[in-house]
C-alpha positions in Angstrom: -0.7 23.1 -8.8 -1.6 19.7 -7.4 0.5 17.6 -5.1 3.5 15.6 -6.3 6.0 13.2 -4.7 9.7 14.0 -4.9 11.9 10.9 -4.4 15.6 10.6 -4.0 16.1 7.0 -5.0 18.7 4.3 -4.5 18.4 4.0 -0.7 18.1 0.7 1.0 15.0 0.6 3.3 14.5 -1.4 6.5 11.8 -2.1 9.0 8.2 -3.2 9.5 5.2 -2.1 7.6 1.5 -2.8 8.3 -0.7 -3.3 5.3 -3.9 -1.2 5.3 -7.4 -2.7 5.1 -8.4 -4.0 1.7 -9.7 -1.3 -0.6 -11.7 -3.6 -2.8 -13.3 -5.3 0.1 -14.2 -2.0 1.8 -16.3 -0.7 -1.1 -18.4 -3.8 -0.9 -18.9 -4.3 2.8 -19.5 -0.6 3.5 -22.2 -0.6 0.8 -23.8 -3.6 2.6 -24.7 -1.5 5.6 -27.6 -0.2 3.5 -29.2 -3.6 3.7 -30.3 -3.2 7.4 -31.7 -0.5 9.6 -29.6 -1.8 12.5 -26.1 -0.7 13.4 -23.1 -2.3 11.6 -19.6 -1.8 12.9 -16.7 -2.2 10.5 -13.0 -2.1 11.5 -9.6 -2.1 9.6 -11.1 0.5 7.2 -8.4 2.1 5.0 -8.1 5.9 5.1 -8.1 6.4 1.4 -9.9 8.8 -1.0 -12.2 6.2 -2.7 -13.4 4.8 0.7 -13.8 8.2 2.4 -15.9 9.4 -0.6 -18.2 6.4 -0.3 -18.6 6.9 3.5 -19.3 10.6 2.8 -21.9 9.6 0.2 -23.6 7.3 2.7 -23.8 10.2 5.2 -25.4 12.4 2.5 -28.0 9.7 2.0 -29.0 9.8 5.6 -26.9 7.0 7.1 -25.7 7.8 10.6 -22.0 7.4 10.5 -19.8 7.5 13.6 -16.0 7.2 13.5 -15.0 5.2 16.7 -11.2 5.3 15.9 -8.9 5.9 13.0 -10.0 2.6 11.3 -13.4 1.8 12.9 -16.8 3.1 12.0 -20.4 2.4 12.9 -23.1 2.8 10.3 -26.8 3.0 10.9 -29.0 3.1 7.8 -32.4 3.4 9.4 -33.6 6.6 7.6 -32.4 6.8 4.0 -33.4 9.9 1.9 -34.4 8.3 -1.4 -35.0 11.7 -3.0 -31.3 12.5 -2.6 -30.7 10.3 -5.6 -32.4 12.7 -7.9 -30.3 15.6 -6.6 -27.4 17.3 -8.5 -25.2 16.6 -5.5 -25.6 12.9 -6.0 -25.1 13.1 -9.8 -21.8 14.9 -9.2 -20.6 12.8 -6.3 -21.8 9.4 -7.5 -20.3 10.1 -11.0 -16.8 10.8 -9.7 -16.6 7.5 -7.8 -16.5 4.0 -9.4 -17.5 2.4 -6.1 -20.8 4.2 -6.1 -22.2 1.4 -8.3 -21.9 -0.8 -5.2 -24.7 0.9 -3.4 -27.2 -0.1 -6.1 -27.7 -3.7 -5.2 -28.4 -3.0 -1.5 -30.8 -0.2 -2.4 -32.7 -2.3 -4.9 -33.0 -5.1 -2.3 -34.2 -3.0 0.6 -36.2 -0.2 -1.0 -37.2 -1.6 -4.4 -35.6 1.3 -6.3 -32.3 3.1 -7.0 -30.4 5.4 -9.3 -27.0 5.4 -10.8 -25.0 8.1 -12.5 -22.6 6.9 -15.2 -19.5 6.0 -13.1 -16.0 7.5 -13.2 -12.7 6.1 -11.8 -9.6 4.6 -13.3 -8.7 5.1 -16.9 -7.7 1.5 -17.7 -9.7 0.8 -20.8 -13.4 -0.1 -20.9 -14.7 -1.4 -17.7 -18.2 -2.5 -18.5 -21.0 -2.5 -16.0 -23.2 -4.8 -18.0 -22.6 -7.7 -15.6 -24.3 -5.7 -12.8 -27.2 -4.6 -14.9 -27.9 -8.0 -16.5 -27.9 -9.6 -13.0 -30.3 -7.0 -11.7 -32.6 -7.5 -14.7 -32.6 -11.3 -14.3 -33.8 -10.7 -10.7 -36.6 -8.6 -12.1 -35.3 -5.0 -12.0 -36.3 -2.6 -14.8 -33.9 0.0 -16.1 -34.7 3.4 -17.5 -31.7 5.3 -19.0 -31.9 9.1 -19.3 -29.4 9.9 -22.0 -29.5 13.7 -21.4 -28.2 13.6 -17.9 -26.5 10.2 -18.2 -28.5 8.7 -15.4 -30.1 5.3 -14.8 -33.3 4.9 -12.7 -34.1 1.4 -11.6 -37.4 -0.1 -10.5 -37.0 -3.3 -8.4 -40.2 -3.4 -6.5 -40.6 -7.2 -7.1 -37.2 -8.9 -7.0 -37.5 -12.7 -7.5 -34.7 -15.3 -7.1 -33.6 -17.0 -10.3 -30.7 -18.8 -12.0 -28.0 -16.4 -13.2 -25.0 -17.4 -15.3 -22.7 -14.4 -15.2 -21.1 -13.3 -18.5 -17.8 -12.7 -16.7 -16.6 -13.4 -13.2 -16.8 -9.8 -12.2 -16.0 -9.2 -8.5 -18.1 -6.0 -8.1 -20.8 -7.5 -10.3 -21.0 -10.6 -8.2 -21.0 -8.6 -5.0 -23.7 -6.3 -6.2 -26.0 -9.1 -7.4 -25.5 -11.1 -4.1 -26.5 -8.0 -2.2 -29.6 -7.6 -4.3 -30.5 -11.3 -4.1 -30.2 -11.7 -0.3 -33.6 -10.0 0.2 -35.3 -11.2 -3.0 -38.1 -13.8 -2.9 -37.0 -17.4 -3.4 -33.7 -18.9 -4.4 -31.0 -17.3 -6.5 -28.3 -19.5 -8.1 -25.3 -17.5 -9.2 -22.9 -19.4 -11.5 -19.5 -18.1 -12.7 -19.5 -16.0 -9.6 -16.2 -14.3 -8.6 -14.7 -16.0 -5.5 -12.0 -13.5 -4.4 -11.4 -13.4 -0.6 -13.1 -10.0 -0.6 -16.3 -11.6 -1.8 -16.0 -14.4 0.7 -15.7 -11.7 3.4 -18.8 -10.0 2.1 -20.8 -13.3 2.0 -19.7 -14.2 5.5 -20.7 -10.8 6.8 -24.1 -11.0 5.1 -24.7 -14.5 6.7 -23.9 -13.0 10.1 -26.5 -10.4 9.3 -29.1 -13.1 8.7 -28.6 -13.9 5.0 -28.6 -17.5 3.7 -25.7 -17.9 1.3 -24.0 -21.2 0.6 -21.1 -22.1 -1.7 -18.9 -19.3 -0.4 -15.4 -19.6 -1.9 -16.6 -21.4 -5.0 -17.9 -20.0 -8.3 -21.4 -21.4 -7.6 -23.3 -19.4 -5.0 -26.8 -20.3 -3.8 -28.8 -17.5 -2.0 -32.0 -18.2 -0.2 -33.9 -14.9 0.1 -34.8 -13.7 3.6 -37.1 -10.9 4.7 -34.7 -8.8 6.7 -31.1 -8.4 7.8 -29.7 -7.3 11.2 -26.6 -5.5 12.5 -23.2 -7.1 12.8 -19.5 -6.5 13.4 -16.9 -7.0 10.6 -13.1 -6.7 10.3 -11.7 -6.3 6.9 -8.8 -8.3 5.5 -5.4 -6.6 4.9 -5.0 -5.4 1.3 -3.3 -8.1 -0.7 -2.3 -5.6 -3.4 -0.4 -3.5 -0.9 1.2 -6.7 0.4 2.3 -7.6 -3.1 3.5 -4.0 -3.7 5.7 -4.2 -0.6 7.2 -7.5 -1.6 8.1 -6.0 -4.9 9.5 -2.8 -3.3 11.8 -4.9 -1.0 13.2 -6.9 -3.9 13.7 -3.9 -6.2 15.5 -1.8 -3.6 17.4 -4.7 -2.0 15.8 -4.0 1.3 15.0 -6.1 4.4 11.3 -5.6 5.1 8.8 -7.3 7.4 5.1 -7.0 6.3 3.0 -7.5 9.4 -0.3 -9.5 9.9 -0.8 -10.5 6.2 -3.6 -13.2 6.7 -1.3 -15.4 4.6 -3.9 -18.1 3.8 -6.0 -15.4 2.0 -3.1 -14.4 -0.3 -3.7 -17.4 -2.6 -1.1 -17.7 -5.4 0.5 -14.2 -4.8 3.5 -15.3 -2.7 4.3 -18.1 -5.2 4.4 -15.7 -8.2 6.9 -13.5 -6.4 9.0 -16.6 -5.5 9.0 -17.6 -9.2 10.5 -14.2 -9.9 13.4 -15.2 -7.6 12.3 -13.2 -4.5 13.0 -14.9 -1.2 10.3 -14.5 1.4 9.6 -16.4 4.6 6.5 -16.7 6.7 7.1 -15.8 10.4 3.9 -16.3 12.3 1.5 -14.3 10.1 4.2 -11.9 9.0 6.1 -12.0 5.7 9.8 -11.4 6.1 11.8 -10.4 3.0 15.6 -10.5 3.5 17.8 -7.9 1.7 18.7 -9.5 -1.7 21.5 -8.3 -4.0 20.0 -10.3 -6.9 17.0 -12.3 -7.8 16.6 -14.5 -10.8 13.4 -15.3 -12.7 12.7 -19.0 -13.1 12.0 -20.5 -16.5 9.3 -23.1 -17.1 10.4 -26.7 -16.7 11.1 -27.1 -20.4 13.3 -24.0 -20.3 10.8 -21.7 -22.0 10.3 -18.1 -21.0 8.3 -17.5 -17.8 4.9 -16.0 -18.4 3.0 -14.1 -15.7 -0.6 -13.5 -16.5 -3.8 -12.6 -14.7 -6.8 -14.8 -14.2 -10.0 -14.8 -12.1 -9.4 -15.9 -8.5 -7.8 -18.2 -7.4 -5.6 -17.1 -10.3 -3.3 -14.2 -10.1 -4.9 -10.8 -9.6 -4.6 -8.2 -12.4 -3.9 -5.5 -9.9 -0.4 -6.9 -9.2 0.8 -7.3 -12.8 2.1 -3.7 -12.9 4.1 -4.5 -9.8 5.5 -7.8 -11.3 6.5 -5.9 -14.5 8.4 -3.2 -12.6 10.2 -5.8 -10.3 11.2 -7.8 -13.4 13.1 -4.8 -14.7 15.9 -5.5 -12.2 15.7 -9.3 -12.2 18.1 -11.6 -13.8 16.4 -13.3 -16.8 13.3 -12.4 -18.8 9.6 -12.6 -18.4 6.5 -12.1 -20.5 3.8 -10.1 -18.6 0.4 -10.8 -20.1 -2.4 -8.5 -18.9 -5.6 -10.1 -20.1 -8.3 -8.2 -18.4 -7.7 -4.5 -19.1 -6.4 -3.1 -22.3 -4.3 0.0 -21.3 -2.8 -1.0 -18.0 0.6 -1.5 -19.6 0.9 1.9 -21.1 3.1 3.2 -18.3 6.1 1.2 -19.6 7.2 4.3 -21.6 8.2 5.9 -18.3 10.2 2.8 -17.3 11.9 2.9 -20.7 12.9 6.5 -20.1 14.4 5.5 -16.7 16.5 2.9 -18.6 14.5 -0.3 -18.4 14.7 -3.0 -21.1 11.1 -3.7 -22.1 9.4 -4.6 -25.4 5.8 -3.6 -25.5 4.3 -6.3 -27.8 0.7 -5.0 -27.9 -1.7 -3.4 -25.4 -1.9 -6.6 -23.4 1.7 -8.0 -23.4 5.1 -6.8 -22.5 8.4 -8.7 -22.5 10.8 -7.5 -19.8 14.5 -8.3 -20.2 15.9 -7.9 -16.7 18.9 -5.7 -16.0 20.1 -7.9 -13.2 21.0 -4.8 -11.2 24.0 -4.2 -13.5 22.5 -0.8 -14.5 20.6 1.4 -12.1 17.5 3.1 -13.3 17.7 6.9 -13.4 15.2 9.3 -11.8 12.8 11.2 -14.1 9.7 13.3 -13.9 6.5 11.4 -14.6 2.7 11.3 -14.1 0.7 8.4 -12.6 -2.0 7.1 -15.0 -3.8 4.8 -12.6 -3.5 3.5 -9.0 -1.5 0.4 -9.7 0.8 1.9 -12.3 1.4 4.9 -9.9 2.7 2.6 -7.2 4.8 0.7 -9.7 6.4 3.9 -10.8 6.9 4.9 -7.1 8.8 1.6 -6.6 10.9 2.2 -9.7 11.7 5.7 -8.4 12.7 4.4 -5.0 15.2 2.1 -6.7 16.5 4.6 -9.2 19.6 6.8 -9.1 18.9 10.5 -8.5 15.7 12.4 -8.1 12.3 11.5 -9.5 9.1 13.5 -9.4 5.7 11.8 -9.7 2.7 14.0 -10.5 -1.0 13.2 -10.3 -0.4 11.4 -7.0 -4.1 11.6 -6.1 -4.4 8.6 -8.4 -2.0 6.7 -6.0 -3.8 8.0 -2.9 -7.2 6.7 -4.1 -5.7 3.3 -3.2 -2.8 3.6 -0.8 -3.2 5.4 2.6 -0.5 7.8 3.8 2.0 6.0 1.5 4.7 8.7 1.9 4.7 8.6 5.7 4.7 4.9 5.8 7.7 4.7 3.4 9.5 7.4 5.3 9.2 5.2 8.3 11.2 2.5 6.4 13.9 5.1 5.6 12.7 6.2 2.1 13.6 9.7 1.0 10.1 10.8 -0.3 8.5 14.2 0.3 5.2 15.7 -0.8 5.5 19.0 -2.7 
């Protein structure tokens, strides 16, 4: 029997919470340590399953990993065991972790070869890796797919800078291609590049290591290849998805919560979207303060038509927070259309919300209309299973606002992305226990 969370809902929470380091940034910047033989120090590392697995994988490859404190590590990748990539251990470990694809770019750049098992991870529809592969191929890498053991071997002994127009503005794809290109010969021009804050963080870190990347923050990156990179120190941003989740949690449970040290200027449009849903929040220094609110009302568009919240590549709204918006809308006054463009099965958790008493029409795999209950009816606690990281936290928020007991199974999905979430919520006064 695996772990589950038992939650007694309906309690108002209060207090301060510190967001963890950004999960999506950590998978990129931790992979980047492979680009140099010198020591790299990274702080604000989240203590979550996906990140710990990646750090363990680096250790297995021969990287000297030292944990200086709970959230700070040094990495020294001077002796990498390239034979490890043909081992069963790598096939099994690499295959269970989506983030393992991120080590490919740095390995190709520095050693001229790499291997990739077919990746695992979230079940949220097809998540293609074509963008990564097409980018590597344009730089001159050659792929060899072995269908029997579902394994790719890559030869990149002669990477050359080139013009690349990405078929989609994939964050991990952009990061991987940038890491491969920093040590390639000549100039790489990367258009339709993702420009998320995580990616800007990676590019700034690479530049401190001696790379030559310009256009950071835009969708057109120019990378002048260099011969080697050096050590550096890097501090990760707080996780914007956690920050958005806590804003939603405060509104849904009518709680007064302060979210500490949020790096507000890096949050983009996120605070505005929650404000459009009627949630009051104020910036105090670099903290977000959310007052206890009995009610919140979703705005309409200026012409009076139904508010639509949809995802778009940065600086648009991140798809990872749409599940949170959907659950928060359940108790709002008014209605909203949630349009999830990027992934086709991220809305499939609404059946659990319906069972709890929510008013939602699932239009198709990408769209759901939420008719807010305006806190006139309290959700009721149920037993449920978490399908993916973000839906898991949305269901957790629903359970904390519901009447009675809820049980959430498959919480390892939640813990792939949120560190010690039960303890941190207990500190705010939540009645949540691990069973």
